[in-house]
Each structure stands twice: as structure tokens, then as C-alpha cells.
C-alpha positions, 0 to 999 in steps of 0.5 A, a space after each residue: 474380321 479378315 487384317 487385310 481388309 482393313 490394312 492390317 498384316 503381319 509384319 512376321 510369319 511366325 513368333 519365331 521370326 520376331 522372336 529372332 528380330 527381337 533377339 537383334 535388336 536386344 543385343 544391340 543394346 550390350 545389355 549387360 548379365 545377367 539376363 532373364 528372358 520372361 515368357 508369357 505363355 499362348 503365345 510369348 513361349 516362341 518368341 521368349 525362347 529366340 531371344 534365350 537363345 540369343 542372349 545366352 540366358 535363361 527363359 522362364 515362363 509365367 503364367 498370368 493370372 
């Protein structure tokens, strides 16, 4: 199925860009440390890496069961 044929589009060029956008939103929330970013494999790791980098915190990959 072609997502654009159904009127759907990707809001971000890639997962790194998505992580940066989410990180920008989280930075505006004034979160208090300690913070941990959990990453799910198969797509979530690049997103979480950008968030962890922006928040200057730890990224922990998790394997779903």
C-alpha cells in the first residue's frame, strides 16, 4: 500500500529528524533530572538517541518480549 495514495504522508524525513523534533518539545517542558530515555529496537533507537543527546541524559535500549 502506498501511504501517499491514501492521503497519508510522513511528517519527518527520517527518524533522526523526528527525534530532534520530539526533543525540542520535551526541552520546553522543563523536565527535572534524573531522566532516562527508553528506546525500542527497530526504529526507536535513532529517535531516542536524539532525545537523549538533547536532554543530556542516558539512553537505554529495551527489547520487547
